[in-house]
PADO-829946 format. One line per field, with one value per residue: residue number from 1; residue in three letters; x, y, z of N, C-alpha, C in turn. Coordinates in steps of 0.05 Angstrom, whole numbers. Each point is the difference from the previous one (the first is absolute). Layout:
# residues N
resi <- [NUM ...] .
resn <- [ALA ...] .
n.u <- [X ...] .
n.v <- [Y ...] .
n.w <- [Z ...] .
ca.u <- [X ...] .
ca.v <- [Y ...] .
ca.w <- [Z ...] .
c.u <- [X ...] .
c.v <- [Y ...] .
c.w <- [Z ...] .
//
This chain:
# residues 318
resi <- [1 2 3 4 5 6 7 8 9 10 11 12 13 14 15 16 17 18 19 20 21 22 23 24 25 26 27 28 29 30 31 32 33 34 35 36 37 38 39 40 41 42 43 44 45 46 47 48 49 50 51 52 53 54 55 56 57 58 59 60 61 62 63 64 65 66 67 68 69 70 71 72 73 74 75 76 77 78 79 80 81 82 83 84 85 86 87 88 89 90 91 92 93 94 95 96 97 98 99 100 101 102 103 104 105 106 107 108 109 110 111 112 113 114 115 116 117 118 119 120 121 122 123 124 125 126 127 128 129 130 131 132 133 134 135 136 137 138 139 140 141 142 143 144 145 146 147 148 149 150 151 152 153 154 155 156 157 158 159 160 161 162 163 164 165 166 167 168 169 170 171 172 173 174 175 176 177 178 179 180 181 182 183 184 185 186 187 188 189 190 191 192 193 194 195 196 197 198 199 200 201 202 203 204 205 206 207 208 209 210 211 212 213 214 215 216 217 218 219 220 221 222 223 224 225 226 227 228 229 230 231 232 233 234 235 236 237 238 239 240 241 242 243 244 245 246 247 248 249 250 251 252 253 254 255 256 257 258 259 260 261 262 263 264 265 266 267 268 269 270 271 272 273 274 275 276 277 278 279 280 281 282 283 284 285 286 287 288 289 290 291 292 293 294 295 296 297 298 299 300 301 302 303 304 305 306 307 308 309 310 311 312 313 314 315 316 317 318] .
resn <- [MET ASP ILE ILE ILE THR SER VAL VAL PRO LEU PHE SER VAL ILE PHE VAL GLY PHE ALA LEU GLY ARG LEU GLY LYS ILE ASP GLN ALA SER VAL ARG THR LEU VAL ALA PHE VAL PHE SER PHE ALA MET PRO ALA LEU ILE PHE ARG LEU MET ALA LYS THR ASP ILE GLY ALA ILE ASP ASP TRP PRO VAL VAL LEU ALA TYR PHE SER ALA GLN LEU PRO ILE PHE LEU GLY GLY LEU LEU ILE GLY GLY TRP LEU PHE ARG GLN SER MET ALA GLU THR THR ILE GLN ALA PHE GLY SER SER PHE SER ASN GLY VAL VAL LEU GLY LEU PRO LEU VAL LEU GLY LEU PHE GLY GLU PRO ALA GLY VAL PRO ALA LEU LEU ILE ILE MET LEU ASP ILE ALA VAL PHE SER VAL ILE THR LEU LEU LEU GLU ILE ALA ARG LEU ARG GLU ARG PRO GLY ALA SER PRO ARG PRO LEU ILE MET LEU ARG ASP LEU ALA LEU SER VAL GLY ALA ASN PRO LEU ILE LEU THR SER VAL LEU GLY ILE VAL PHE GLY ALA SER ALA LEU ALA LEU PRO SER ALA VAL ASP LYS THR LEU ALA PHE LEU GLY GLN ALA GLY PRO PRO ALA GLY LEU PHE ALA LEU GLY ALA THR LEU GLY GLN GLN ARG ILE ALA GLY GLN ALA LYS PRO VAL LEU ALA MET MET LEU MET LYS LEU VAL LEU HIS PRO LEU LEU ALA GLY PHE VAL VAL ILE HIS LEU PHE GLU LEU ASP PRO VAL ALA VAL SER VAL ALA LEU LEU PHE ALA ALA CYS PRO VAL GLY ALA ASN VAL TYR VAL PHE ALA VAL GLN TYR ARG ALA ALA MET GLU THR SER ALA THR ALA ILE LEU LEU SER THR ALA ILE ALA ALA PHE THR LEU SER GLY LEU ALA LEU LEU LEU SER GLY GLY GLU GLY] .
n.u <- [1848 16 11 -2 10 17 5 1 8 7 9 9 9 2 11 13 6 6 13 10 0 9 16 5 1 22 5 -19 -12 -21 10 3 -23 -10 11 -9 -24 3 7 -19 -17 10 2 -3 -20 -5 4 -14 -18 1 -2 -17 -15 10 -7 25 -21 15 -1 -24 12 -24 -3 26 -7 -12 21 17 -15 -4 25 -4 -14 11 22 -1 -4 17 16 -9 3 23 5 -10 10 26 12 -10 2 11 -20 -5 -22 -7 7 -13 -20 -1 3 -19 -13 9 -5 -23 19 -3 6 -24 -15 15 5 -12 -19 2 2 -20 -12 6 -4 -22 3 25 -15 -8 22 17 -8 1 25 3 -8 15 20 -3 1 20 7 -11 11 20 0 -4 17 18 -5 6 19 8 -6 10 21 -6 -2 -25 10 18 9 28 -1 21 -11 -25 10 15 -21 -18 18 3 -27 -2 20 -10 -24 18 -6 7 -13 -22 2 4 -18 -18 6 0 -21 -9 8 -10 -20 12 -26 0 -8 -21 12 -20 4 26 -4 -18 17 22 -14 -11 24 8 -24 11 25 -2 -12 18 20 -11 -4 26 10 -15 8 25 -3 -9 23 -15 11 1 -15 6 6 -2 -18 -10 6 -11 -21 -2 2 -17 -15 0 0 -15 -18 5 -3 -20 -12 5 -9 -23 -7 7 -12 -24 1 10 -10 -5 13 -7 4 22 5 -6 14 19 0 -1 17 11 -10 -20 -19 -1 -7 12 11 -6 10 18 5 -3 15 16 -5 27 0 -24 -12 8 -4 -23 -3 8 -15 -18 2 3 -18 -14 3 -7 -16 3 -9 -17 -8 0 -13 -14 0 -5 -17 -6 7 -24 0 10] .
n.v <- [-336 17 -22 -5 23 -3 -26 -2 20 12 -25 -4 24 -5 -22 13 18 -18 -12 23 8 -24 2 25 -15 13 -26 -3 -23 14 20 -17 -12 25 8 -23 3 26 -6 -22 16 22 9 -23 -6 26 0 -24 8 24 -13 -16 20 13 -27 -4 -14 2 23 -9 4 8 -16 -7 27 -7 -16 20 18 -15 -4 26 9 -20 -3 26 0 -18 16 21 -16 -6 24 11 -21 -3 23 17 -21 16 12 -13 13 -5 -25 1 13 -19 -19 10 4 -26 -3 17 15 23 -13 1 0 -17 -24 3 15 -20 -20 13 7 -26 -13 12 6 -4 9 15 -9 -1 24 7 -11 10 24 -5 -7 22 14 -13 6 23 -11 -6 23 13 -18 4 26 -1 -18 19 22 -14 -5 26 -1 -3 -24 20 0 -1 22 -15 -8 1 -13 -15 -1 -1 -17 -10 1 -8 -19 -8 3 -11 24 -8 -25 10 19 -21 -16 20 7 -25 -5 23 -7 -23 17 10 5 26 4 7 23 5 -24 2 26 -9 -21 16 18 -18 -12 26 -1 -20 2 27 -3 -18 13 21 -16 -10 23 13 -20 3 27 -12 -13 -17 4 -22 -22 -25 3 -26 -3 22 -8 -24 12 17 -20 -16 21 9 -25 -22 16 24 -14 -15 23 11 -23 0 26 -3 -23 1 27 5 20 21 19 13 -21 -5 26 -2 -26 10 24 -15 -19 24 3 17 -12 -10 22 -12 -6 26 9 -18 9 25 -2 -14 21 5 -2 12 -4 -25 -2 14 -14 -22 10 7 -20 -17 15 -1 -26 -4 20 -15 -25 12 18 -18 -17 20 8 -25 -3 26 -16 10 3 25] .
n.w <- [1100 -14 -6 26 7 -19 7 27 16 -25 -6 27 -5 -26 10 18 -19 -17 18 8 -26 -5 22 -7 -21 -4 -4 -19 4 -13 14 20 -9 -3 22 12 -14 5 26 0 -11 14 25 13 -17 1 27 2 -18 12 25 -8 -13 21 4 -1 -9 -22 12 5 24 6 -22 12 1 -24 -8 6 -10 -22 1 6 -22 -15 15 -2 -26 -3 16 -15 -21 11 7 -24 -15 10 3 -21 -13 -16 -13 -24 -3 26 -4 -23 11 20 -18 -14 20 5 -27 0 -13 12 -22 -13 21 16 -8 -22 12 20 -17 -14 23 7 -23 -5 -25 9 19 -21 -13 21 6 -26 0 25 -8 -21 17 16 -23 -6 24 -8 -23 16 12 -22 -10 22 -1 -27 4 19 -17 -18 16 6 -25 11 -3 5 -26 6 -16 -1 -23 10 20 -15 -15 21 11 -23 -2 25 -3 -25 15 17 6 24 -5 -10 17 21 -12 -5 26 6 -13 9 25 -9 -8 23 -2 -5 23 -17 -2 -16 -11 -2 -9 -17 -7 -1 -11 -17 -3 0 -11 -11 8 -2 -23 -6 11 -12 -23 2 7 -20 -13 10 -4 -23 6 11 23 -13 0 -6 26 3 -17 13 26 -8 -12 20 16 -16 -3 26 10 -3 -14 12 20 -11 -9 24 11 -15 1 25 6 -14 -2 -26 15 -15 12 -22 -14 15 -1 -26 -2 16 -12 -23 8 5 -24 9 14 -24 -9 -23 23 10 -23 1 26 -7 -20 18 12 3 27 -4 25 -3 -26 5 21 -12 -21 17 15 -21 -10 23 4 -25 11 23 -6 -18 17 19 -14 -7 25 8 -19 10 20 8 -29 3] .
ca.u <- [-26 -14 -12 -25 -17 -6 -10 -18 -21 -22 -19 -19 -14 -22 -19 -13 -21 -24 -11 -15 -22 -17 -11 -18 -24 2 1 -16 10 -3 22 24 0 8 28 15 0 19 27 10 -6 13 25 19 9 15 25 13 8 22 27 8 5 25 22 12 -5 23 22 -10 14 -12 -18 2 -14 -26 2 8 -24 -19 10 -7 -29 -14 -2 -18 -27 -4 -2 -26 -20 2 -10 -29 -16 4 0 -24 -21 -17 -9 19 2 13 28 14 3 21 27 4 8 26 22 -2 6 -11 22 -6 -8 19 27 10 9 21 27 8 7 26 22 -4 -8 12 -17 -26 -2 -4 -27 -20 1 -12 -30 -12 -2 -25 -26 -1 -9 -28 -14 -1 -19 -27 -6 -8 -26 -23 -3 -13 -29 -14 -5 -20 -26 -11 -3 15 23 17 5 28 4 -11 15 24 -7 -6 25 17 -12 4 27 6 -12 12 15 29 13 -1 19 28 7 2 24 22 0 9 27 17 2 20 -11 0 -28 0 2 -27 -11 18 -8 -27 0 14 -18 -21 11 5 -24 -6 8 -13 -29 -5 3 -23 -24 4 -9 -26 -13 4 -15 -27 -4 1 19 -13 13 12 25 21 6 11 27 18 5 18 27 12 4 18 25 11 5 25 23 6 9 28 19 0 12 29 17 -5 -1 18 -14 11 -11 -26 -20 -2 -15 -27 -13 -4 -21 -27 -8 -6 -24 -23 -20 -9 -28 -15 -9 -27 -17 -6 -17 -27 -12 -9 -15 15 19 0 8 27 19 -2 15 29 12 0 19 29 9 8 26 21 10 24 19 13 18 25 13 11 24 21 8 12 27 -2 7 -14] .
ca.v <- [5 16 -17 -8 24 9 -22 -19 16 9 -22 -6 23 -1 -23 10 20 -15 -14 18 7 -24 -7 23 0 22 -11 -24 -23 3 17 -18 -20 14 5 -26 -7 16 -8 -25 -2 20 15 -17 -11 20 -3 -25 -1 19 -9 -24 8 14 -17 -18 -26 -17 6 -6 -25 -3 -21 -17 9 -14 -28 2 9 -22 -21 8 4 -24 -13 17 -7 -28 -1 11 -21 -20 14 4 -24 -18 11 15 -15 19 -12 3 28 16 -9 13 30 -1 -2 24 23 -4 0 19 27 23 8 19 25 9 -8 14 28 1 -8 20 21 -4 -8 13 -17 -27 -18 -6 -24 -23 4 -9 -30 -12 5 -19 -26 1 0 -29 -15 5 -20 -24 7 -2 -27 -13 9 -10 -27 -1 6 -23 -21 7 -2 -28 -14 13 -15 19 -2 10 17 25 13 11 20 24 9 13 26 19 8 16 26 17 24 0 -20 11 23 -10 -15 18 16 -17 -1 25 4 -20 12 21 25 21 12 28 18 7 -25 -4 20 -7 -23 9 18 -18 -19 13 2 -28 -5 15 -6 -27 1 13 -17 -21 11 4 -25 -12 15 -8 -28 -5 -20 -25 -24 -16 12 -17 3 26 1 -19 12 21 -10 -12 21 21 -11 -23 4 14 -17 -20 14 8 -23 -11 18 5 -25 -20 12 22 22 25 11 12 -21 -12 21 1 -22 0 18 -10 -19 11 17 -13 -17 13 8 -18 -23 6 0 -29 -11 11 -12 -29 -1 -17 13 28 16 -7 12 29 7 -5 21 25 -2 -3 26 19 -10 3 28 -1 -19 6 24 -12 -14 19 13 -20 -5 24 5 21 25 22] .
ca.w <- [8 -20 -20 10 0 -27 -15 12 15 -17 -8 18 7 -19 9 24 -6 -12 23 16 -13 -2 28 8 -19 -18 -28 2 -15 -27 -8 2 -21 -24 2 -4 -28 -14 5 -8 -28 -17 9 4 -27 -13 13 -5 -29 -7 11 -16 -27 0 9 -20 10 -5 18 26 11 25 1 21 25 1 12 28 16 0 18 28 1 -1 27 18 -9 9 28 7 -5 22 23 -2 -3 22 29 6 -13 -16 -26 -21 -8 20 2 -23 8 20 -14 -19 17 12 -19 -23 10 -13 -16 -20 13 19 -7 -23 5 20 -11 -20 15 16 -16 -26 -23 0 17 -15 -16 18 13 -18 -4 23 -3 -21 14 16 -17 -8 25 0 -15 16 22 -13 -7 25 11 -17 8 26 -4 -14 19 19 -14 1 -27 -21 -8 -13 -30 -1 -24 2 21 -11 -19 17 13 -22 -7 23 1 -23 0 21 -12 8 -18 -29 -4 2 -24 -21 5 -5 -30 -10 5 -16 -28 -2 -8 21 4 -7 22 11 13 25 23 9 18 26 16 13 16 27 17 10 27 21 -1 9 29 11 -1 19 29 2 1 27 19 0 10 30 12 9 -9 20 8 -6 -30 -7 10 -15 -27 4 6 -25 -21 7 13 -13 -29 -5 11 -20 -25 5 -1 -28 -20 8 4 -22 -27 -5 -10 4 25 -2 -2 27 17 -11 9 30 7 -8 18 28 -3 13 -17 -24 -1 -16 15 7 -25 -5 21 -6 -22 5 27 18 18 -7 22 8 -19 2 26 -4 -18 14 22 -13 -14 21 10 -22 -1 14 -8 -27 4 10 -22 -20 12 -1 -28 -10 14 19 -11 5] .
c.u <- [-16 -14 -29 -22 -10 -12 -23 -24 -23 -18 -20 -15 -25 -20 -15 -22 -24 -14 -17 -25 -21 -14 -20 -25 2 2 -16 11 0 24 25 2 8 29 17 -1 17 29 9 -8 14 26 23 8 17 28 16 8 23 26 10 7 26 24 9 -3 24 22 -8 15 -11 -20 2 -15 -29 1 8 -25 -20 10 -5 -30 -15 -3 -18 -29 -11 -4 -28 -22 -1 -12 -29 -17 3 -3 -28 -25 -18 -8 22 4 13 30 17 5 23 28 5 9 25 24 -1 3 -15 20 -5 -4 21 29 11 8 21 27 10 9 27 23 -3 -9 15 -16 -25 -2 -3 -27 -23 0 -13 -31 -12 -1 -27 -25 -3 -12 -30 -16 -2 -19 -29 -9 -7 -28 -24 -5 -14 -30 -14 -5 -21 -28 -11 -3 15 24 16 1 26 3 -12 12 26 -5 -5 24 17 -11 3 29 9 -11 12 16 30 14 3 23 28 9 4 27 25 3 10 30 19 2 21 -10 -2 -29 0 -2 -28 -11 15 -8 -28 -1 13 -21 -22 10 8 -22 -5 9 -15 -31 -4 4 -22 -24 3 -6 -29 -16 4 -15 -32 -6 0 22 -15 13 14 29 24 6 12 29 19 7 20 29 14 9 22 27 11 6 25 25 8 10 30 21 5 17 29 19 -3 1 22 -15 16 -11 -26 -21 -5 -17 -30 -15 -6 -23 -28 -8 -8 -26 -23 -19 -11 -30 -18 -8 -29 -20 -7 -18 -30 -13 -9 -12 15 20 3 10 29 20 0 15 30 13 1 22 29 8 9 28 22 11 28 20 12 20 27 15 10 24 24 11 13 26 -1 6 -17 -4] .
c.v <- [17 -17 -11 23 5 -22 -17 15 11 -19 -7 23 1 -21 10 21 -15 -16 18 9 -20 -6 21 0 23 -9 -26 -22 2 16 -14 -19 14 7 -24 -7 18 -9 -25 -3 21 9 -21 -16 17 1 -23 -3 18 -11 -25 8 14 -17 -18 -29 -19 6 -6 -24 -3 -23 -19 9 -11 -26 3 9 -22 -21 5 0 -27 -15 14 -7 -29 -1 13 -20 -21 11 1 -27 -18 12 13 -15 18 -15 4 30 18 -7 14 29 3 -1 22 25 -2 5 22 28 21 13 23 27 10 -8 14 30 3 -5 21 25 -3 -4 12 -21 -26 -20 -8 -27 -26 0 -8 -29 -14 3 -17 -28 -3 -2 -29 -16 4 -22 -27 5 -2 -28 -15 9 -8 -28 -3 6 -21 -23 5 0 -28 -11 11 -18 21 -4 12 19 27 17 13 20 27 10 13 28 21 9 17 28 19 22 -2 -21 11 19 -10 -14 19 17 -17 -3 26 4 -18 11 20 25 19 9 29 18 6 -23 -4 18 -5 -23 7 15 -17 -19 12 -1 -28 -5 15 -7 -27 -2 14 -17 -24 11 2 -27 -13 16 -7 -28 0 -20 -23 -25 -16 7 -20 -2 26 2 -19 14 23 -9 -12 22 19 -11 -22 4 15 -14 -21 11 9 -23 -8 19 6 -25 -19 10 22 22 25 13 13 -22 -12 18 -1 -24 0 20 -8 -21 11 18 -15 -17 16 8 -20 -25 5 -1 -29 -10 8 -16 -29 -3 -19 16 31 18 -7 14 30 8 -4 20 26 -1 -3 25 20 -8 5 28 1 -21 4 24 -11 -15 18 14 -19 -4 22 4 21 27 22 4] .
c.w <- [-21 -21 9 -2 -29 -17 11 14 -17 -9 21 11 -18 7 25 -6 -13 22 16 -13 -4 26 7 -20 -18 -30 1 -18 -29 -10 1 -22 -27 0 -6 -29 -15 4 -15 -31 -19 11 4 -25 -16 10 -9 -30 -7 10 -18 -27 -3 9 -23 11 -5 22 29 11 28 2 23 25 0 13 31 17 2 20 30 3 2 26 19 -7 8 29 8 -7 23 24 -1 0 24 28 7 -12 -17 -26 -21 -7 22 2 -24 7 21 -11 -17 19 14 -17 -21 12 -15 -19 -19 14 18 -8 -22 4 21 -11 -20 14 13 -21 -31 -22 0 15 -17 -11 20 15 -18 -6 23 -2 -21 11 17 -16 -11 23 1 -13 17 22 -11 -4 26 11 -17 6 27 -3 -14 22 20 -12 2 -27 -22 -7 -16 -28 -7 -25 3 23 -11 -21 15 11 -21 -7 21 2 -24 -1 22 -12 6 -16 -28 -3 3 -26 -21 3 -7 -32 -12 6 -14 -29 -6 -10 24 1 -9 23 15 15 26 22 10 18 27 15 12 18 28 19 14 27 22 2 11 30 15 1 20 28 2 3 27 21 2 10 31 7 11 -10 23 6 -7 -31 -8 8 -16 -28 3 6 -22 -19 8 12 -19 -28 -5 11 -20 -24 4 -3 -29 -18 8 -3 -23 -28 0 -13 4 25 -2 -2 27 17 -7 10 29 6 -9 20 28 -2 16 -20 -22 1 -16 15 9 -24 -5 22 -4 -25 3 28 20 15 -5 22 10 -19 4 25 -4 -18 15 22 -11 -14 22 12 -20 -3 14 -9 -28 3 11 -21 -22 10 -2 -28 -13 13 19 -10 7 30] .
//
């Protein structure tokens, strides 16, 4: 039980503080946007770059975790597309958001600090590999939403080359992608980070997880609980129940992964709906209230489900 108190409770406590301040109006949207920009443009990139730069890429044997995680994530995503398009008769954009929320975890803000707190730096590499997979998935989501937006424009015809160019630019400009690639390249060079640089990155990176969790809570606190009940319930069941169950079957029975990689994959799959789902929903004006509600409720429920899973994976130590 001690491991829950020391590793899980603090994460959700920070989310709760941010939520309370956001709900009470003690922090405005402009301040939250500034904090989010700091987290995703500076603090988390520093953390990710340092972890990858200090890792011997040639010695990484966790690559199968990417295929294992994707093998569970893809069926959930396709199931979300089927539910949104066939069962709920949603538009293409809304269906994409439904599938995105059903299969995408809050990995950067919640999953990464959670597994680092539970298992230390050995969990960093498999966690970052899964995060890189999710970032790659962003490009597919962006492409689907851009196609949906073009289809909704009267008389508009898709321009594939321009779309692919814009997609490549947006993916290439993503700070998390850039720092991951640069960190891998630096790690492969076998060079050591200068002490001053290492300490600066460590200092800056330490601010990422708590600031990100606080910003998540504040953002959720500023959202109203609304949206269609059935799509919200379906998204939450897919994310909190089916995704971790399928991931558990895949990583345990279909792949040979080390115990830390198995635990990381399971915990990432059990994380609540990712905050970026709402960001995409707002940007493309699709299923905004549904995604916000699903993120809020799934995060509240995950405080208990993740605690139970973490206790199980830790063997009940403490």
